[in-house]
C-alpha positions in Angstrom: 0.0 0.0 0.0 1.4 3.4 -1.0 0.4 5.0 2.3 2.9 2.8 4.1 5.7 3.2 1.6 6.1 7.0 2.0 8.1 7.6 5.1 10.0 10.6 6.6 11.3 11.8 9.9 8.5 12.9 12.2 9.1 14.8 15.4 6.6 16.3 17.8 8.2 19.4 19.4 7.0 21.8 22.0 8.9 25.0 22.8 12.2 23.5 21.6 11.7 20.2 23.5 11.3 16.9 21.5 8.2 15.2 22.8 8.6 12.2 20.4 10.6 11.5 17.2 10.9 8.7 14.7 13.3 8.5 11.7 11.1 6.5 9.3 7.5 7.3 10.0 4.6 6.6 7.6 3.8 10.3 7.1 1.4 9.7 4.2 -0.7 7.3 6.4 -0.7 9.9 9.2 -1.9 12.6 6.8 -4.6 10.3 5.5 -5.9 9.5 9.0 -5.8 13.1 10.2 -7.7 14.2 7.1 -10.4 11.6 7.8 -10.6 12.7 11.5 -10.9 16.4 10.4 -13.7 15.5 8.0 -15.7 13.6 10.6 -18.5 15.1 12.7 -16.3 14.3 15.8 -13.5 16.7 14.7 -12.9 19.2 17.5 -14.9 17.1 20.0 -13.2 13.7 20.1 -9.6 12.8 20.6 -7.5 11.4 17.7 -5.4 8.2 18.0 -3.5 7.0 15.0 -4.5 3.4 14.2 -1.6 2.5 11.9 -1.1 -0.6 9.9 2.6 -0.4 10.9 2.5 0.7 14.5 0.7 0.2 17.8 -2.5 2.3 18.3 -1.7 5.6 20.0 1.7 6.1 18.5 0.4 9.6 17.8 -2.4 10.9 20.0 -4.2 14.2 20.0 -6.2 14.7 23.2 -8.5 17.5 24.4 -8.2 18.8 27.9 -9.8 21.7 29.8 -7.0 24.0 28.7 -6.7 23.0 25.0 -5.4 20.3 22.7 -2.2 18.3 23.4 -0.2 16.0 21.2 1.6 13.0 22.6 2.5 9.3 22.0 2.1 6.0 23.9 5.9 5.7 23.6 6.4 8.7 25.9 3.2 8.7 28.0 4.5 11.3 30.5 5.3 13.9 27.8 2.7 16.0 26.0 2.9 19.3 24.2 1.6 22.4 25.8 -2.1 22.9 25.3 -3.2 24.9 22.2 -6.5 26.2 20.9 -8.4 24.1 18.3 -7.6 26.8 15.6 -3.8 26.5 16.3 -4.0 22.7 16.2 -5.9 22.8 12.9 -3.4 25.2 11.4 -0.5 22.9 12.3 -2.3 19.8 10.9 -2.9 21.7 7.7 0.7 22.7 7.5 1.8 19.1 8.0 -0.7 18.0 5.3 0.8 20.6 2.9 4.4 19.4 3.7 3.4 15.8 3.1 1.6 16.6 -0.2 4.6 18.6 -1.4 7.0 15.8 -0.6 4.8 13.3 -2.3 4.5 15.5 -5.4 8.3 16.0 -5.5 8.6 12.2 -5.7 6.5 12.4 -8.9 3.4 10.9 -7.2 0.0 12.6 -7.3 -1.1 13.0 -3.6 -4.8 12.8 -4.4 -5.0 9.5 -2.5 -4.9 11.6 0.7 -8.3 13.3 1.3 -8.3 17.1 1.9 -8.4 17.9 5.6 
């Protein structure tokens, strides 16, 4: 599956601190699942947990708390990003999506298999 074959380094950072990082992460698959989450009626109301074909559920988590949205991973359960407003989270997800699409297009592959967020 093409989603699994497109990998890049993925890091979750918060104020200069690395919360989580992986060298060869299936970024196209993450972009795909984030787009589906954002299209769902639950977007902005329910947490996101990546259910990857290559990794354990929760490798990437986005959770809502009283003070905003935080990003973390089951691999570093004690470390989360600082809380951000929904609009800021949405802007970061859309920037990630653009970066993945640009990378895929640079490889000569049409990124249309990833839904628009």
